[in-house]
N, C-alpha and C positions, 0 to 999 in steps of 0.2 A: 504494500500500500504506500501511496505517496501522501505527503502533507499538502493541504490546500494552501493557497496563497494567504488566506486569512490567518491560518495557523502559523505560518512562517512569519507574517507581520507581527502577530502577538508575541512570538518568541523573541523577535528582534526589538520589541518594545519593552522587554523586561528590564527593570533597573538592575544594573550590574552590582551596585552597592548592596541592594537587598539580597540578590542572588548569592554573592560571596559571603555575606553574613550568615545566610541559611546553610551554607556549606561549611560553616565553622571557621572561615578565614578571618584574619585580622586586617583591618583597614586603618590607615593613619591619615587624619585630615591634613590637607596641604593646600591652603587657600580655598578655592571653590571645588577642588578635586579631592579624591582620596587615593593614597598610594597603597598598594597591596604589599603587605609585609613580606610575603613570599618572593616577590619580584619587585625590588625597590625602584626600578626604572619604569614600572608600569603604573599608569594612573587611570582611574575610572571616574566618570561623571555622568550620572543618569544611565542611559543605555549605551554609552560609548566608552571605548577603551583605547589607550595609546601606549605603546611600548617605546619609550624614547630611545633606548639603546639600539633599536633596530628600525626606528622611524616607521613603525607598522602599527596599524590600529584597525578598528572596525566596530561591529555591533555584536550583540550577545551570542549569536550562533557561531560566528567566527571565533569568538573568545573561548567558548566551550570546546570547540574543535581543536583550537591551538593549545590551550593549557590543561584540558582534561582528557585530551586524546580521543575524543568521541567522533563518531561518524556524523554526517549531517542529520539523518533521522534520529539518532541517539541524542544529539544536541537539542533538537526541537523538543523531543519528549522530555528531556531533563529540565528544560526551561519552562515548558508549559504544563507538564504533567498530562498531556493529551496524547492519545493514540492517533495514528494516521487516519484521516477520514477520506482522503482523495482516492481516486480510482487507482487500481493497481496498474503497474506498468504494462503497456500493451505487449502481449505475448507475441513473439514473432510467428507469423504464419508459416506453415510448411511451404517449402519452395514449390512453385507451380511447375508442373511437368512440361517439358519442352516438346512441342510437336510442330513440324513444318506444315505450312498450308498446302493443300492439295495442288498438284501441278495441273495446268491446263494442257489439252492435247497439242495445241499449237502455241507459238510464242509471238504471233504477229504483232499484237499491241505492244509487247515488251520491246521487240526489235524496232518498231516504229518510234516509240518514245525515246529509247536510248540513242538511236541513230539520227532521227530527224529533230527531235526536241532538244536532246542533250549534246548532239554533235559527235558521238563516238563512232569509231571506225566499225563497219559492219562485220569485218573479219574478226576483230577483237570481241565483239558482242557474241558472235556465233561460237567462238572458242569457249567463252565462259558459259554459254548455254549448254554446250556439249558436255562440259565438265560438271554441270549441275550447280555451279557456284552462283548463277542467276537463273531465274525462270519466271514464267508468268503464272500467277495463281488462278485456279479455276473459278473461284467465287466472284471476284471483282476485277479480274484481269490486271492486277497490279504487278509490278516487278518485285520479285523477292530476291534479296541479296543474302547469301548464306556464308557464314563463317564456320570454319572447321578446326578441330583439334589436330594434333600431329598425326594421329592415326586415320584422319579423313572423316571422322564422325562429325555431323553437323551439330554445333553447339550454340549457334547464334543465327538469327534471321531478322532482317530489317525489310519492311514493306514500303514501297514508294508508289504513290498513285500515278497512273499513266494519263489520266484525264484531269483529275482534281489535284490540288496541292496537298496531298495526304502523305504523312510519314508516320511509321510506327514500328517499334521493336516488338517482335512476337513474344508473348508471355512465356516466361521460363528461359529466355535467352541469357546466355552468359556473355557479357560484354567484353570479356577478356579474349574473345575469339572473333573480332570483327573482320 
């Protein structure tokens, strides 16, 4: 579970003077601030702290993480006494299976698009069509560009519209094989 922004704000609004006293720490008044006896270069004032020897400071959550060695959720819990209310972190969805779109019987639209609209050499286009690295899909007659791993297995596919300005990676594609 995560903490809500309201809980984080409440934790950062805690008076460090009061917090340290409830933890049994000794504070020494120094002007409008208090020095923490444990770390004499550290001063607190309200919900802010500053460690003069390191020119470092911040709010209560940072303080608890720095000086009490707590994680972020532990610091918020220690300061507020509240459990996390927020939504749990999104679980990662299982990877989508990779499937190439179905091939069209001909590649007329793909050839026309690549040679006439994009200006590629027809011999080059035919070479890639014969190798299967590009082809025309059966459903919408788009050009499909295929990326393969070292063993020749298709791992990536990108679809480009032949009539409309459409571009899309096929679900499950691994972009490390473009």
